[in-house]
VEXZA-512576 format. One record per residue (C-alpha): residue in one letter; x, z, y. Coordinates in steps of 0.2 Angstrom, whole numbers, plus 5000, padded with zeros to 4 digits. Layout:
AXZY;...
***
This chain:
X500050005000;X500749965017;X501050095031;X499450045040;X498450055024;X499150235020;X498650285038;X496850235036;X496550295018;X497050455009;X497350444990;X495850384981;X494850344997;X495350154997;X494650134980;X492950204985;X493050105001;X493349944991;X491749984980;X490650024994;X491149865004;X490949754989;X489149814987;X488849775006;X489649605003;X488549574988;X486949624997;X487449505012;X488249355003;X487949374984;X489249394971;X490049224975;X490449284993;X491549424987;X493449384987;X494849504986;X495649435002;X493949445011;X493749615005;X495449675011;X495149585028;X493449675030;X494149845027;X495749815037;X497049835024;X498449715017;X497949575006;X498849664991;X498049834993;X496449794983;X497549744968;X498249924967;X496549984961;X495849824953;X496749694943;X495549554949;X493849514955;X493149534938;X493749714936;X493149754954;X491349694950;X491349784933;X491749944943;X490349914955;X489149884940;X489750044932;X489350144948;X487650054948;X487250124931;X487950294935;X486750294950;X485350234939;X485650374927;X485550504941;X483950434946;X483250444929;X483850614926;X483150684942;X481450614937;X481650694920;X482250864926;X481550894943;X479950984938;X480151054920;X478351124922;X477650954920;X477150884903;X478450774895;X477350624895;X477150644914;X478950654917;X479150504905;X478050404917;X479050464932;X480650404924;X479850234922;X479350224940;X481050284946;X481850154936;X480950004944;X481050074961;X482850094959;X483049914954;X481949834968;X482849934981;X484449854978;X484149684969;X485749604970;X486749754964;X485449764950;X485749594944;X487649624944;X487349774933;X486449674920;X487749534919;X486749394928;X488249374940;X489949384934;X489949544923;X489749544905;X489649714897;X490549654881;X492149614891;X492149794899;X492149944888;X491750064903;X490249964907;X489649964888;X489850144888;X488750184904;X487450054897;X487350164881;X487150324891;X485750244901;X484850214885;X485250384879;X484450454895;X482750364890;X482950424872;X483150604877;X481550604887;X480650514872;X481250644860;X480550784872;X478850684871;X478950684852;X479350864851;X477750894861;X476750804849;X476750634855;X477550484846;X477250514828;X477450334821;X478950254830;X480750304831;X481350364848;X482750244849;X481550094846;X480350164859;X481750184871;X482250004869;X480449944871;X480250054887;X481849994894;X481349814891;X479749834900;X480549914915;X481849784916;X480549644914;X479449714928;X480949744939;X481449564938;X479749494940;X479649594956;X481349554962;X481049364959;X479349384968;X478449314953;X477049444956;X476149424972;X475449594976;X475049704991;X475649874985;X477149874974;X477250064971;X475450054965;X475849914952;X477350014946;X476250164943;X474950064934;X476149984922;X477150144918;X475450234915;X474950104903;X476550134893;X476250314894;X474450304888;X475150204873;X476250354869;X474850474871;X473850374858;X475250414846;X474650594845;
***
């Protein structure tokens, strides 16, 4: 790192600045608008500084995707644990709503997380791991529902993958504006409630 770089950033700060600025560039210009040189210029560091943290653009985008999944997991966990007095099936519904709301709030980053732009999980072990933990978060909630007397027929993992697929599909339909509706939150609530009712029927 050059002298000017070290004056601007303490140890570890530059890496986070690179990630945050990359997210901004993706939101403004799409993944194709992100370059290592442009990123360095925007932050105000030398052209070689980003390479001290990320080998190339692919590694940088993988790190952004990983952070996206980490943030999604936090949202799901908050929905699951914020009010433990609620029935597991209600908290399950809230998790579904939280998932879709997270996705539509940051559509370009969401696409990056799922490999639509430049990041393939199979090429990045750290992304594969955080994707696995995302599914685990859903499964834990479904296991709570099962322990409370819901879901007697199907395995929690199978339900988790089904719910994930439904949330992901609804998210993309909304992001791509294939659903023309006046109240997005109301639609998200209706769809997740239908899934919840399906689990309630498993009593």
